[in-house]
Each structure stands twice: as structure tokens, then as C-alpha cells.
matplotlib code that plots the C-alpha trace (Angstrom):
import matplotlib.pyplot as plt

x = [-17.9, -20.2, -23.3, -21.4, -20.2, -23.5, -24.9, -22.6, -22.3, -26.2, -26.3, -24.3, -25.7, -29.6, -27.8, -24.8, -25.8, -22.5, -23.4, -20.6, -21.5, -21.7, -18.1, -16.9, -18.4, -17.3, -14.0, -14.0, -15.0, -12.3, -9.6, -11.5, -11.6, -7.5, -6.5, -8.1, -6.1, -3.2, -4.0, -4.6, -1.1, 1.0, -0.3, -0.5, -0.2, -3.7, -3.9, -3.5, -7.3, -9.0, -10.1, -12.6, -15.4, -17.0, -20.0, -18.9, -21.2, -19.0, -16.2, -18.3, -19.9, -16.6, -16.1, -18.5, -18.0, -14.6, -15.4, -17.8, -15.4, -13.2, -15.3, -16.6, -12.9, -12.5, -15.5, -17.7, -21.0, -23.6, -22.9, -24.2, -23.7, -24.7, -24.7, -26.6, -27.0, -30.2, -28.5, -25.6, -27.3, -29.7]
y = [50.7, 53.1, 52.3, 54.0, 56.7, 58.1, 57.8, 59.8, 62.5, 62.6, 62.8, 65.3, 67.6, 66.7, 67.0, 69.8, 71.8, 70.5, 68.8, 67.0, 66.9, 63.1, 63.4, 63.9, 61.0, 58.7, 59.9, 59.4, 56.0, 55.3, 56.1, 54.2, 51.1, 52.0, 51.8, 48.5, 46.9, 48.7, 47.1, 43.8, 43.9, 44.6, 41.1, 42.4, 40.4, 39.6, 40.1, 37.4, 38.8, 38.7, 35.6, 36.8, 39.0, 41.7, 43.3, 46.9, 48.3, 47.6, 49.7, 52.6, 52.3, 52.0, 55.4, 57.5, 56.9, 57.6, 60.9, 61.5, 60.8, 63.2, 66.3, 65.3, 65.1, 68.6, 70.0, 70.0, 69.7, 70.3, 67.7, 66.6, 63.1, 62.2, 58.6, 56.7, 53.3, 53.3, 51.2, 52.5, 56.3, 54.4]
z = [-158.0, -161.1, -158.6, -155.3, -157.3, -158.8, -155.3, -153.6, -156.6, -156.3, -152.4, -152.9, -154.8, -152.9, -149.3, -149.8, -153.7, -155.2, -158.5, -160.4, -164.8, -166.0, -167.3, -163.6, -162.1, -165.0, -165.1, -161.1, -161.6, -164.2, -162.0, -159.0, -161.2, -162.2, -159.0, -158.0, -160.9, -159.8, -156.3, -157.1, -159.2, -155.9, -154.6, -151.4, -148.3, -146.7, -143.3, -140.8, -139.2, -142.6, -142.3, -139.4, -141.3, -139.4, -140.8, -142.4, -140.0, -136.6, -138.0, -138.7, -135.2, -133.8, -135.8, -134.9, -131.1, -131.3, -132.7, -130.7, -127.6, -129.3, -129.2, -125.8, -125.0, -126.5, -124.7, -127.3, -126.9, -129.7, -133.0, -136.1, -136.9, -140.8, -141.8, -144.4, -141.7, -139.3, -137.3, -136.6, -135.4, -133.1]

ax = plt.figure().add_subplot(projection="3d")
ax.plot(x, y, z, "-o")
ax.set_aspect("equal")
plt.show()
């Protein structure tokens, strides 16, 4: 969780010019971990399909296709899709 938050913060700073302080990043990490612990305590029921693991790239690819389809239906002719997975981009 911490590495992901630091990496995301770094990318926002480099690509969008929005910089977070270390204290802000630490606060985000603590809140996120707290939320995960609370979810675990609730003993959420598992989906009947939870035994079928799919790579996360599949969900990302489906989301990209749906976004392009909606854009096309709205008449948008120029788009810019930013992803960090080269396989999805291709």
C-alpha cells in the first residue's frame, strides 16, 4: 500500500505538477490501511465467482474499450488514454 501511494504521488508530481508532502502521503497511507482493516473486520461475503482469478490487466482493458466506445457514441473523435500497462496500450 505504501509503495503504491508513493509511486502514485510521484507520478502526479512528474506528470501533472501536483506535489504532495511526505506528511500528506503518510496520512493517506494510514487512512487507506485503516479502511482495509475495517473491511476485513466486516467479514464481507465472497462472490460466487471469486475462485476464478483474472489478471488485473483484463479489467483495465475492458474499461479502456468501454471508455472508447462511449466516446465514439458521443461523437468524440480525438482521445488521449493514459495507462501504465504497455500491454493494454498496445
